[in-house]
MDTraj code that builds the backbone (N, CA, C; nanometers):
import mdtraj as md
import numpy as np

residues = "MET PHE ASP ARG ARG SER PHE LEU SER SER PHE ALA GLY VAL ALA ALA LEU GLY SER ALA SER LEU PRO ASN ILE CYS SER GLU LEU LEU GLY GLN ALA PRO ASP LYS LEU PRO ASP ARG SER LEU TYR ASP ALA ASN GLU GLU ALA TYR TRP CYS GLU VAL ARG LYS LEU PHE LEU ILE PRO GLU ASP GLU ILE TYR LEU ASN ASN GLY THR VAL GLY SER SER PRO THR PRO VAL LEU LYS ALA VAL PHE GLU GLY TYR ARG ASP SER GLU ARG LEU ALA HIS PRO ALA".split()
xyz = np.array([
    [-3.2134, -16.9142, -5.3103],
    [-3.1831, -16.8299, -5.4260],
    [-3.0365, -16.7876, -5.4205],
    [-2.9712, -16.7884, -5.5344],
    [-2.8308, -16.7491, -5.5424],
    [-2.8179, -16.5971, -5.5451],
    [-2.7132, -16.5484, -5.4797],
    [-2.6756, -16.4103, -5.5046],
    [-2.5662, -16.4138, -5.6110],
    [-2.5253, -16.3001, -5.6577],
    [-2.4286, -16.2960, -5.7683],
    [-2.2977, -16.3666, -5.7347],
    [-2.2477, -16.3408, -5.6142],
    [-2.1186, -16.3986, -5.5759],
    [-2.1262, -16.5508, -5.5725],
    [-2.2325, -16.6059, -5.5149],
    [-2.2477, -16.7517, -5.5086],
    [-2.2608, -16.8103, -5.6489],
    [-2.3413, -16.7442, -5.7302],
    [-2.3609, -16.7923, -5.8658],
    [-2.2293, -16.7947, -5.9427],
    [-2.1551, -16.6832, -5.9364],
    [-2.0294, -16.6765, -6.0100],
    [-1.9271, -16.7760, -5.9565],
    [-1.9265, -16.7977, -5.8251],
    [-1.8341, -16.8961, -5.7680],
    [-1.8656, -17.0360, -5.8174],
    [-1.9950, -17.0719, -5.8151],
    [-2.0317, -17.2056, -5.8612],
    [-2.0109, -17.2186, -6.0109],
    [-2.0388, -17.1137, -6.0853],
    [-2.0199, -17.1162, -6.2297],
    [-1.8725, -17.1320, -6.2650],
    [-1.7841, -17.0642, -6.1908],
    [-1.6405, -17.0739, -6.2174],
    [-1.5916, -17.2170, -6.1950],
    [-1.6425, -17.2839, -6.0915],
    [-1.6033, -17.4218, -6.0661],
    [-1.6491, -17.5153, -6.1760],
    [-1.7711, -17.4990, -6.2197],
    [-1.8248, -17.5821, -6.3279],
    [-1.7484, -17.5555, -6.4570],
    [-1.7201, -17.4289, -6.4842],
    [-1.6476, -17.3932, -6.6063],
    [-1.5077, -17.4537, -6.6062],
    [-1.4421, -17.4531, -6.4909],
    [-1.3079, -17.5106, -6.4823],
    [-1.3114, -17.6607, -6.5091],
    [-1.4120, -17.7287, -6.4537],
    [-1.4238, -17.8727, -6.4778],
    [-1.4578, -17.9021, -6.6227],
    [-1.5441, -17.8214, -6.6810],
    [-1.5894, -17.8458, -6.8176],
    [-1.4903, -17.8058, -6.9234],
    [-1.3965, -17.7182, -6.8914],
    [-1.3037, -17.6701, -6.9939],
    [-1.2132, -17.7801, -7.0473],
    [-1.1866, -17.8805, -6.9660],
    [-1.1009, -17.9901, -7.0116],
    [-1.1672, -18.0710, -7.1218],
    [-1.2983, -18.0849, -7.1140],
    [-1.3679, -18.1658, -7.2138],
    [-1.4252, -18.0832, -7.3277],
    [-1.4104, -17.9514, -7.3245],
    [-1.4684, -17.8651, -7.4271],
    [-1.4208, -17.8979, -7.5681],
    [-1.2911, -17.9168, -7.5946],
    [-1.2504, -17.9495, -7.7317],
    [-1.3168, -18.0756, -7.7843],
    [-1.3313, -18.1771, -7.6981],
    [-1.3958, -18.3014, -7.7415],
    [-1.5425, -18.2787, -7.7731],
    [-1.6106, -18.2009, -7.6900],
    [-1.7522, -18.1728, -7.7119],
    [-1.7688, -18.0952, -7.8419],
    [-1.6862, -17.9938, -7.8642],
    [-1.6957, -17.9138, -7.9867],
    [-1.6719, -18.0005, -8.1092],
    [-1.5707, -18.0850, -8.1046],
    [-1.5428, -18.1708, -8.2199],
    [-1.6576, -18.2677, -8.2434],
    [-1.7127, -18.3205, -8.1342],
    [-1.8230, -18.4142, -8.1471],
    [-1.9443, -18.3484, -8.2123],
    [-1.9810, -18.2320, -8.1618],
    [-2.0986, -18.1630, -8.2155],
    [-2.0768, -18.1152, -8.3580],
    [-1.9654, -18.0492, -8.3808],
    [-1.9429, -17.9877, -8.5112],
    [-1.8935, -18.0872, -8.6147],
    [-1.8344, -18.1948, -8.5701],
    [-1.7830, -18.2927, -8.6643],
    [-1.8922, -18.3655, -8.7409],
    [-2.0137, -18.3669, -8.6881],
    [-2.1235, -18.4383, -8.7509],
    [-2.1927, -18.3559, -8.8583],
    [-2.1762, -18.2264, -8.8556],
    [-2.2486, -18.1387, -8.9476],
    [-2.1594, -18.0970, -9.0643],
    [-2.2205, -18.0693, -9.1788],
    [-2.1409, -18.0195, -9.2927],
    [-2.0752, -17.8864, -9.2573],
    [-1.9665, -17.8532, -9.3239],
    [-1.8983, -17.7286, -9.2904],
    [-1.9022, -17.6245, -9.4023],
    [-1.9853, -17.6464, -9.5029],
    [-1.9995, -17.5450, -9.6074],
    [-2.1389, -17.5540, -9.6692],
    [-2.1761, -17.4493, -9.7383],
    [-2.3060, -17.4469, -9.8046],
    [-2.3110, -17.5520, -9.9150],
    [-2.4295, -17.6065, -9.9402],
    [-2.4413, -17.6996, -10.0532],
    [-2.4148, -17.6274, -10.1850],
    [-2.3800, -17.7019, -10.2851],
    [-2.3497, -17.6462, -10.4166],
    [-2.4730, -17.5814, -10.4797],
    [-2.4513, -17.4731, -10.5499],
    [-2.5597, -17.4008, -10.6154],
    [-2.6339, -17.4878, -10.7173],
    [-2.5646, -17.5827, -10.7754],
    [-2.6288, -17.6695, -10.8742],
    [-2.7420, -17.7510, -10.8112],
    [-2.7295, -17.7844, -10.6828],
    [-2.8377, -17.8553, -10.6149],
    [-2.9611, -17.7658, -10.6061],
    [-2.9394, -17.6386, -10.5779],
    [-3.0519, -17.5436, -10.5719],
    [-3.1210, -17.5353, -10.7076],
    [-3.0420, -17.5270, -10.8127],
    [-3.0992, -17.5183, -10.9473],
    [-3.1768, -17.6452, -10.9845],
    [-3.1280, -17.7606, -10.9403],
    [-3.1915, -17.8871, -10.9747],
    [-3.3118, -17.9195, -10.8856],
    [-3.2969, -17.8929, -10.7539],
    [-3.4022, -17.9314, -10.6600],
    [-3.3967, -17.8384, -10.5387],
    [-3.4779, -17.7360, -10.5398],
    [-3.4742, -17.6349, -10.4352],
    [-3.5037, -17.6941, -10.2972],
    [-3.5962, -17.7846, -10.2873],
    [-3.6309, -17.8465, -10.1583],
    [-3.5118, -17.9235, -10.1006],
    [-3.4422, -17.9985, -10.1853],
    [-3.3249, -18.0738, -10.1405],
    [-3.2143, -17.9790, -10.0944],
    [-3.1994, -17.8670, -10.1634],
    [-3.0987, -17.7671, -10.1246],
    [-3.1257, -17.7175, -9.9824],
    [-3.2509, -17.6806, -9.9551],
    [-3.2834, -17.6268, -9.8227],
    [-3.2752, -17.7340, -9.7151],
    [-3.2980, -17.8580, -9.7500],
    [-3.2772, -17.9676, -9.6544],
    [-3.1293, -17.9787, -9.6174],
    [-3.0432, -17.9591, -9.7150],
    [-2.8984, -17.9618, -9.6877],
    [-2.8554, -17.8415, -9.6049],
    [-2.9121, -17.7248, -9.6322],
    [-2.8805, -17.6055, -9.5524],
    [-2.9223, -17.6284, -9.4077],
    [-3.0365, -17.6908, -9.3868],
    [-3.0876, -17.7176, -9.2519],
    [-2.9887, -17.8012, -9.1710],
    [-2.9140, -17.8880, -9.2376],
    [-2.8169, -17.9736, -9.1691],
    [-2.6981, -17.8952, -9.1141],
    [-2.6813, -17.7693, -9.1565],
    [-2.5722, -17.6853, -9.1073],
    [-2.5965, -17.6369, -8.9642],
    [-2.7184, -17.6505, -8.9140],
    [-2.7531, -17.6011, -8.7817],
    [-2.7622, -17.7156, -8.6821],
    [-2.7259, -17.6890, -8.5579],
    [-2.7254, -17.7916, -8.4552],
    [-2.8618, -17.8102, -8.3892],
    [-2.9609, -17.7372, -8.4331],
    [-3.0954, -17.7499, -8.3784],
    [-3.1454, -17.8910, -8.4093],
    [-3.2048, -17.9601, -8.3113],
    [-3.2541, -18.0964, -8.3372],
    [-3.3498, -18.1003, -8.4563],
    [-3.3442, -18.2101, -8.5282],
    [-3.4235, -18.2274, -8.6508],
    [-3.5734, -18.2094, -8.6283],
    [-3.6216, -18.2451, -8.5084],
    [-3.7653, -18.2401, -8.4838],
    [-3.8118, -18.1058, -8.4261],
    [-3.7241, -18.0053, -8.4262],
    [-3.7606, -17.8732, -8.3758],
    [-3.7475, -17.7694, -8.4854],
    [-3.8296, -17.6663, -8.4740],
    [-3.8232, -17.5527, -8.5658],
    [-3.7972, -17.4296, -8.4820],
    [-3.6913, -17.3590, -8.5115],
    [-3.6519, -17.2413, -8.4348],
    [-3.7030, -17.1172, -8.5063],
    [-3.7926, -17.0446, -8.4414],
    [-3.8541, -16.9287, -8.5045],
    [-3.8077, -16.7960, -8.4452],
    [-3.7407, -16.7955, -8.3317],
    [-3.7020, -16.6715, -8.2670],
    [-3.5662, -16.6253, -8.3178],
    [-3.5630, -16.5588, -8.4310],
    [-3.4359, -16.5089, -8.4835],
    [-3.4301, -16.3575, -8.4806],
    [-3.5166, -16.2935, -8.4017],
    [-3.5171, -16.1483, -8.3933],
    [-3.4001, -16.0924, -8.3152],
    [-3.3389, -16.1720, -8.2314],
    [-3.2247, -16.1245, -8.1528],
    [-3.1025, -16.2078, -8.1894],
    [-3.0720, -16.3058, -8.1099],
    [-2.9572, -16.3922, -8.1380],
    [-3.0103, -16.5267, -8.1860],
    [-2.9960, -16.5526, -8.3120],
    [-3.0437, -16.6779, -8.3684],
    [-2.9362, -16.7840, -8.3646],
    [-2.9723, -16.9006, -8.4067],
    [-2.8785, -17.0111, -8.4140],
    [-2.7781, -16.9856, -8.5261],
    [-2.6540, -17.0245, -8.5030],
    [-2.5498, -17.0071, -8.6039],
    [-2.5230, -17.1385, -8.6749],
    [-2.4967, -17.1334, -8.8047],
    [-2.4609, -17.2565, -8.8761],
    [-2.3201, -17.3014, -8.8375],
    [-2.2910, -17.4272, -8.8604],
    [-2.1627, -17.4831, -8.8180],
    [-2.0399, -17.4129, -8.8743],
    [-2.0397, -17.3620, -8.9991],
    [-1.9185, -17.2912, -9.0428],
    [-1.8892, -17.1681, -8.9561],
    [-1.9939, -17.1014, -8.9111],
    [-1.9758, -16.9841, -8.8244],
    [-1.9258, -17.0283, -8.6878],
    [-1.9855, -17.1332, -8.6320],
    [-1.9415, -17.1835, -8.5020],
    [-1.7956, -17.2279, -8.5066],
    [-1.7566, -17.2977, -8.6120],
    [-1.6172, -17.3418, -8.6246],
    [-1.5225, -17.2226, -8.6292],
    [-1.5605, -17.1191, -8.7027],
    [-1.4755, -16.9996, -8.7118],
    [-1.4631, -16.9302, -8.5764],
    [-1.5720, -16.9234, -8.5031],
    [-1.5692, -16.8616, -8.3700],
    [-1.4807, -16.9429, -8.2765],
    [-1.4990, -17.0760, -8.2746],
    [-1.4178, -17.1605, -8.1874],
    [-1.2698, -17.1514, -8.2236],
    [-1.2386, -17.1507, -8.3521],
    [-1.0984, -17.1361, -8.3950],
    [-1.0430, -17.0007, -8.3530],
    [-1.1245, -16.8964, -8.3642],
    [-1.0812, -16.7630, -8.3214],
    [-1.0497, -16.7595, -8.1731],
    [-1.1359, -16.8218, -8.0923],
    [-1.1097, -16.8289, -7.9481],
    [-0.9825, -16.9091, -7.9211],
    [-0.9684, -17.0211, -7.9895],
    [-0.8503, -17.1050, -7.9679],
    [-0.7221, -17.0283, -8.0038],
    [-0.7222, -16.9601, -8.1171],
    [-0.6052, -16.8820, -8.1575],
    [-0.5776, -16.7687, -8.0592],
    [-0.6840, -16.7059, -8.0128],
    [-0.6685, -16.5963, -7.9181],
    [-0.6061, -16.6459, -7.7881],
    [-0.6530, -16.7605, -7.7400],
    [-0.5993, -16.8164, -7.6158],
    [-0.4545, -16.8624, -7.6318],
    [-0.4161, -16.9000, -7.7497],
    [-0.2781, -16.9432, -7.7757],
    [-0.1879, -16.8247, -7.8090],
    [-0.2462, -16.7063, -7.8131],
    [-0.1737, -16.5857, -7.8528],
    [-0.1126, -16.6045, -7.9914],
    [-0.1903, -16.6635, -8.0805],
    [-0.1426, -16.7001, -8.2135],
    [-0.1682, -16.5910, -8.3185],
    [-0.1895, -16.4702, -8.2738],
    [-0.2145, -16.3621, -8.3707],
    [-0.0845, -16.3159, -8.4335],
    [-0.0878, -16.2822, -8.5620],
    [0.0357, -16.2321, -8.6248],
    [0.0779, -16.0995, -8.5633],
    [0.2058, -16.0809, -8.5577],
    [0.2604, -15.9571, -8.4967],
    [0.2453, -15.8380, -8.5858],
])
top = md.Topology()
chain = top.add_chain()
for i, resn in enumerate(residues, 1):
    res = top.add_residue(resn, chain, resSeq=i)
    for name in ("N", "CA", "C"):
        top.add_atom(name, md.element.get_by_symbol(name[0]), res)
traj = md.Trajectory(xyz[None], top)
């Protein structure tokens, strides 16, 4: 069993190795999903098709249904992209003065 110090030490090593490939992983995952809500006209024409398009905004596998949204639910790709961009800007110290 790990104690906190061992866990954090091993986690820091894994995080350091993984940070180099993080931009590629993020682009790969998020690049496949739409980045905005479907047009309202689709909802007016075919409500089922609209919700199928909304479902594509989430990275949850197609064959799974996520029901636990009482705490931290899955975020759609536009939200994930905004969070990742915010982290990237923060790390670059790219905030306006």
